[in-house]
N, C-alpha and C positions, 0 to 999 in steps of 0.2 A: 146730600149727594155731589162730590165735584167735581166740576166740569173738568174732561179733557181736551188741551186747545192743540189743534191738529195742525200739521200739515203735509204737502203734497207737487205734486208733478204733476202738469198735464201733460199730456200727446204735444208732439210735434206739430206744427204749422207750418207746410213748406211755401213760400213764397214765388208765385211765378209771376212771369208778364203781363201774362194773361190777367190774374188775379186783380194786381196793381192797375191793369189799364180798367179795368170793370167799378173797382171800388172809387178811382179818380173819377171816372167822367160821372157815375152813380151821384159819389159826393157832389162834383161839381168845383173842384181845384182848377181854378184856372192859372198857377202858379209857375211859369216858366218850368222850376225845376223836378215837377209833378209831368213834364211833359216830355221833351226830349232835351231840357236845358241840362242836366245830370251831365251827358257827355262833355258838354263847355267846358267844366269846371274840376272833370277826371275823376270823377266819383264812380267807383269799380260796378256800379249796378244802379237799376232805375231806382228808384226811395221809394215807399209808403210813408205818405202821412201817417203823422203819428196819431191823431185821432182813427185813422186804420186801423191800427196795429191795436190802440185799447178795443174795439172791434171786434178782430178777433180773437184776443185773447181773454175778452168777457164772452164768450160764443164757446171758447175749451173749456173757460172754468165753469161754465154752465152746465158741460158735457160730463164733468168730474162729476154728476150728480150732488154737490154740497150746496146749491140753493133750491133744494127739490120744496123745500118746505119754508122759501125766503118770499117777504109779503111784496118789500119795492128794497128797491136801490135807493139809498137816503144820499149818498155823495161818493165822489170819487174829489181826496186831497191830496196836494203836494206832487201832483205827477211831473215827474223829471225826465226828459230826453235827452240821454247821453249820445245816443249815438247812433245813427240813421239805420233801420231794416230794408235792404235792399233785395231785387230779383235773383234768387239765388239761396238765399239763406232759408234757414230754418230756424222754428223759434218756437220759445215755448215758457209756460209761466211758471215760476215758482210763487206758492203761495202758504203760508201761517196765517191760524188763526190768534190775535192778541189780545182782545179779552172777550166778555161779556160783557153787554152795561145795563142793568133792570131796562125798562120802558115804560113809558106813561101807561100803556093799556097792561093789567093782570097778564099774566099766560106768555108776555113778548118780552122779546130783548134787542138789545143791538147788540151785532158783533160786528167787531172791527179785526180787520185783518189786513195784511201787507200782502204787497205784488210784488212780483220782479220779473223781469221779463229778459231772459238771456238768447241768445243764437245759437248755431253748431257750434262754434268755438268759443262756448260760455263767454263772452262779452255780455258785457250789462247792455240792458238799453234803456231801459224806462224801469221806474218804481212807482206805481201808485196806490195810496193806501186808501180802503175801500171801507164804506160801512152800509150795513142793510142792515134790514128788520127781517126777526126773524121771530115765529110762531112757535115757541117753546112750551111747551108742555111739558109736563114728565114724560111723555109718550117719545116726544123730540129728544131729549135728553140722552134716553135712551138709544136712539137712532143715532148719535151724532158720537156716542161712544160703542160702535163696534169697530 
């Protein structure tokens, strides 16, 4: 049975100044840009660190149910930060499955995906490529093809 490669879009995430403050404080980002330095250089809003954007869209991807049978995230390759995500933005994740690759253990495979983070104006922010190991017996294939 052939596997159907899928794609989709996550729900939107509204980026607030309070959210940025919490993530910057929790992550311990000391750079002035993430404090008030953004005002001095004329940015349109307080920026969210790129790693925090990955955290937020990772959670959005989890909520799609796509990783319900995942065993582990094995890596994120080729992340490019194109433009800042700032307070007031609304971001979403566009994802597509690229390929399934047989894995070392029987009944498991590697799922290779492409992600793109876009804002409310469809401006492109990030493009990480993710690898996740999945337990995929015949039942899992059926669940993937719904």
